[in-house]
C-alpha positions as CSV (number, residue, x, y, z in Angstrom):
1,X,-5.2,-9.6,12.5
2,X,-7.3,-7.9,15.1
3,X,-5.1,-4.9,15.9
4,X,-2.0,-3.0,14.8
5,X,0.5,-1.1,16.9
6,X,1.5,2.5,16.3
7,X,3.9,2.6,13.3
8,X,2.7,-0.6,11.7
9,X,1.5,-0.6,8.2
10,X,-2.1,-1.7,8.6
11,X,-4.2,-1.2,5.4
12,X,-4.1,-0.5,1.7
13,X,-6.8,0.7,-0.6
14,X,-7.3,1.5,-4.2
15,X,-8.5,4.7,-5.8
16,X,-10.1,3.4,-9.0
17,X,-11.5,5.2,-12.0
18,X,-14.4,2.7,-12.2
19,X,-15.2,0.6,-9.2
20,X,-17.3,-1.9,-11.1
21,X,-14.4,-2.6,-13.6
22,X,-11.9,-2.8,-10.7
23,X,-14.2,-5.3,-8.9
24,X,-14.3,-7.5,-12.0
25,X,-10.5,-7.4,-12.3
26,X,-9.5,-8.1,-8.7
27,X,-12.2,-10.6,-8.1
28,X,-11.0,-12.5,-11.2
29,X,-7.4,-12.2,-10.2
30,X,-7.6,-13.0,-6.4
31,X,-11.0,-14.4,-5.9
32,X,-12.0,-11.4,-3.7
33,X,-15.6,-10.7,-2.7
34,X,-16.9,-7.1,-2.5
35,X,-19.0,-5.4,0.2
36,X,-20.1,-1.8,-0.5
37,X,-19.9,0.4,2.6
38,X,-22.5,2.9,3.9
39,X,-20.6,6.2,3.7
40,X,-23.6,8.3,4.9
41,X,-23.7,10.3,1.7
42,X,-19.9,10.5,1.3
43,X,-17.8,9.2,-1.6
44,X,-18.5,5.5,-2.5
45,X,-16.2,3.0,-0.8
46,X,-16.1,-0.8,-0.7
47,X,-14.1,-3.5,1.1
48,X,-12.6,-6.5,-0.6
49,X,-12.6,-9.8,1.4
50,X,-11.0,-13.2,1.0
51,X,-12.8,-16.1,2.6
52,X,-14.8,-13.8,4.7
53,X,-11.8,-11.7,6.0
54,X,-11.2,-8.1,5.0
55,X,-8.1,-7.7,2.7
56,X,-8.2,-4.1,1.5
57,X,-10.5,-1.3,0.4
58,X,-11.5,0.6,-2.7
59,X,-12.8,4.1,-3.4
60,X,-13.7,5.8,-6.7
61,X,-11.8,8.8,-8.0
62,X,-13.9,12.0,-8.3
63,X,-14.1,14.1,-11.4
64,X,-11.5,16.6,-10.1
65,X,-9.0,13.7,-9.6
66,X,-9.6,12.3,-13.1
67,X,-9.5,15.7,-14.9
68,X,-6.2,16.5,-13.2
69,X,-4.7,13.4,-14.9
70,X,-4.2,11.6,-11.6
71,X,-3.8,7.8,-12.3
72,X,-5.5,5.1,-10.3
73,X,-3.3,4.3,-7.3
74,X,-2.9,2.0,-4.3
75,X,-2.6,3.8,-1.0
76,X,-0.8,2.6,2.1
77,X,-1.9,3.3,5.7
78,X,0.1,3.4,9.0
79,X,-1.6,2.8,12.3
80,X,-1.3,5.6,14.8
81,X,-2.5,6.2,18.4
82,X,-3.4,9.8,17.8
83,X,-4.0,11.1,14.3
84,X,-3.7,14.8,15.2
85,X,-0.5,14.3,17.1
86,X,0.9,12.2,14.2
87,X,0.1,14.9,11.7
88,X,1.6,17.6,13.8
89,X,4.8,15.6,14.4
90,X,5.0,14.7,10.7
91,X,4.7,18.4,9.8
92,X,7.5,19.3,12.2
93,X,9.7,16.7,10.5
94,X,9.1,18.2,7.1
95,X,5.9,16.5,5.8
96,X,3.2,18.4,4.0
97,X,-0.4,17.9,5.2
98,X,-2.5,16.8,2.2
99,X,-5.7,16.0,4.1
100,X,-6.0,17.0,7.8
101,X,-7.5,14.5,10.3
102,X,-11.1,13.5,9.6
103,X,-13.5,10.9,10.9
104,X,-14.5,8.2,8.4
105,X,-18.1,7.4,9.6
106,X,-17.8,4.8,12.4
107,X,-14.7,3.1,10.9
108,X,-11.9,5.3,12.2
109,X,-10.0,8.5,11.8
110,X,-7.5,9.2,9.0
111,X,-5.2,11.8,7.6
112,X,-2.9,12.0,4.6
113,X,0.5,13.6,4.4
114,X,3.3,13.7,1.8
115,X,6.6,12.8,3.4
116,X,9.7,15.0,2.9
117,X,10.6,13.1,-0.3
118,X,7.1,13.7,-1.7
119,X,5.6,10.2,-1.2
120,X,2.0,10.2,0.0
121,X,1.2,8.1,3.1
122,X,-2.0,7.9,5.2
123,X,-2.5,7.6,8.9
124,X,-5.2,5.5,10.5
125,X,-6.7,5.4,14.0
126,X,-9.5,2.7,14.2
127,X,-12.9,2.9,15.8
128,X,-14.5,-0.2,14.4
129,X,-12.1,-1.0,11.6
130,X,-8.6,-2.0,12.7
131,X,-7.3,-2.6,9.2
132,X,-6.7,-5.8,7.2
133,X,-8.0,-8.9,8.9
134,X,-5.8,-11.2,6.9
135,X,-2.3,-10.6,5.6
136,X,0.7,-12.6,4.2
137,X,-1.4,-15.4,2.6
138,X,-2.0,-16.1,-1.1
139,X,-4.5,-13.5,-2.4
140,X,-3.8,-11.0,0.4
141,X,-1.6,-7.9,0.9
142,X,1.8,-8.7,2.2
143,X,4.3,-5.9,1.9
144,X,4.7,-2.1,1.3
145,X,7.8,-0.5,-0.1
146,X,8.8,3.2,-0.3
147,X,10.6,4.0,-3.6
148,X,12.4,7.3,-3.3
149,X,15.3,9.3,-4.7
150,X,16.3,10.4,-1.2
151,X,16.3,7.4,1.1
152,X,18.4,9.2,3.7
153,X,15.7,11.9,4.1
154,X,13.0,9.2,4.2
155,X,14.9,7.2,6.9
156,X,15.3,10.3,9.0
157,X,11.6,11.2,8.7
158,X,10.1,7.8,9.5
159,X,12.6,7.0,12.3
160,X,11.8,10.3,13.9
161,X,8.0,9.9,13.4
162,X,7.6,6.2,14.3
163,X,10.9,5.0,15.7
164,X,11.5,2.7,12.7
165,X,15.0,1.2,12.4
166,X,16.5,0.4,9.0
167,X,18.7,-2.5,8.0
168,X,20.4,-2.5,4.6
169,X,20.1,-5.6,2.4
170,X,23.6,-6.1,1.1
171,X,22.3,-8.9,-1.3
172,X,20.1,-6.5,-3.2
173,X,21.3,-5.2,-6.6
174,X,19.8,-1.8,-5.6
175,X,20.2,0.2,-2.5
176,X,17.5,-1.5,-0.4
177,X,16.6,-1.3,3.3
178,X,14.1,-3.2,5.4
179,X,12.4,-1.0,8.0
180,X,11.6,-2.6,11.4
181,X,9.4,-1.7,14.3
182,X,9.9,-3.6,17.6
183,X,12.5,-5.7,15.8
184,X,9.9,-7.0,13.3
185,X,10.0,-6.4,9.5
186,X,7.5,-3.7,8.6
187,X,8.2,-2.9,5.0
188,X,10.9,-1.9,2.6
189,X,12.7,1.2,1.2
190,X,14.5,1.4,-2.1
191,X,16.5,4.1,-3.7
192,X,14.7,4.9,-7.0
193,X,16.8,3.5,-9.9
194,X,17.7,5.8,-12.9
195,X,15.2,4.1,-15.2
196,X,12.4,5.3,-12.8
197,X,13.6,8.9,-12.8
198,X,10.2,10.2,-14.2
199,X,8.2,8.2,-11.7
200,X,7.2,10.2,-8.6
201,X,8.4,8.9,-5.2
202,X,5.7,6.6,-3.9
203,X,4.7,3.7,-1.7
204,X,4.2,0.4,-3.6
205,X,1.8,-2.4,-2.5
206,X,2.6,-6.1,-2.8
207,X,0.2,-9.1,-2.9
208,X,1.1,-12.7,-2.2
209,X,0.4,-15.3,-4.9
210,X,1.0,-19.1,-4.9
211,X,1.9,-19.3,-8.6
212,X,3.4,-16.2,-10.1
213,X,3.4,-17.3,-13.8
214,X,-0.2,-18.4,-13.6
215,X,-1.2,-15.2,-11.9
216,X,0.5,-13.1,-14.5
217,X,-1.3,-15.0,-17.3
218,X,-4.6,-14.5,-15.5
219,X,-3.8,-10.8,-14.9
220,X,-3.2,-10.2,-18.6
221,X,-6.4,-12.1,-19.6
222,X,-8.2,-9.6,-17.4
223,X,-6.7,-6.6,-19.1
224,X,-3.8,-6.0,-16.8
225,X,-0.2,-5.3,-17.9
226,X,3.2,-6.7,-16.8
227,X,5.7,-3.8,-16.5
228,X,8.6,-5.8,-15.0
229,X,8.7,-9.6,-15.7
230,X,9.4,-11.9,-12.8
231,X,12.8,-11.5,-11.2
232,X,14.3,-13.4,-8.2
233,X,15.0,-11.8,-4.8
234,X,16.2,-13.5,-1.6
235,X,12.6,-14.1,-0.4
236,X,10.9,-15.2,-3.7
237,X,10.0,-14.0,-7.2
238,X,8.5,-10.6,-7.9
239,X,6.7,-9.0,-10.9
240,X,5.7,-5.3,-11.3
241,X,2.2,-5.0,-12.9
242,X,-0.8,-2.8,-13.4
243,X,-4.5,-3.5,-13.3
244,X,-6.9,-2.9,-16.2
245,X,-7.2,0.8,-15.3
246,X,-3.5,1.4,-14.9
247,X,-3.0,1.2,-11.1
248,X,0.5,-0.2,-10.4
249,X,1.2,-2.9,-7.8
250,X,3.5,-5.9,-7.3
251,X,3.0,-9.6,-7.1
252,X,5.3,-11.9,-5.1
253,X,5.6,-15.6,-4.9
254,X,7.3,-16.3,-1.6
255,X,10.1,-18.9,-1.4
256,X,10.2,-18.7,2.4
257,X,7.4,-18.6,4.9
258,X,6.3,-14.9,5.4
259,X,6.3,-13.4,8.9
260,X,3.1,-13.7,10.8
């Protein structure tokens, strides 16, 4: 990937309690390499790469985040052409502005909002960093999914903000929609099931693996946990897991070739 269009999911990053521990975990699980970034005195940040191509990022939680009880979390980013305009439009559609637009050294501009259902989402406008350089291959990020108790409100918000269209998957055991931009799959949306009632609405991050059972075995040997054992969907086999510090994500072994 060398660019992303407005409305495309373009990047994910991890807010970790301990960057060194997270590096050991994800390097062991996916074979990622780490490059620390010069933040010009700002909070520490690093980029994970796979075979020399950037996959995702990682920052470290500050004391305020940790003392508040906030868990480590994977964040999702959507590409925008104008961060200020995106924030203003999001607010007009019912979002709350969590972090107003700011410049991230020479990488780009970002902002964070919570959508009308309470899920956090980040906006990204690149300067020198477009987002992930490789996606949809084993060891790389491949999918994002909004899990919410109000899918109707979420669909109204994201279609109004980015022009996303939604197609319901009638083969899914849960209420599930794929959202599209320019007729291309861009991510998923699922009605939060009753067993997740205490889990906040959130965006979930997926990583593609070649051998799901082997990856789960490795994940557990590195201190990770399996929350939902492998289950079959129309495109492959999925497991819901957590890293050694408690950050949740999903692993998927594809049974069909992913979109480019």
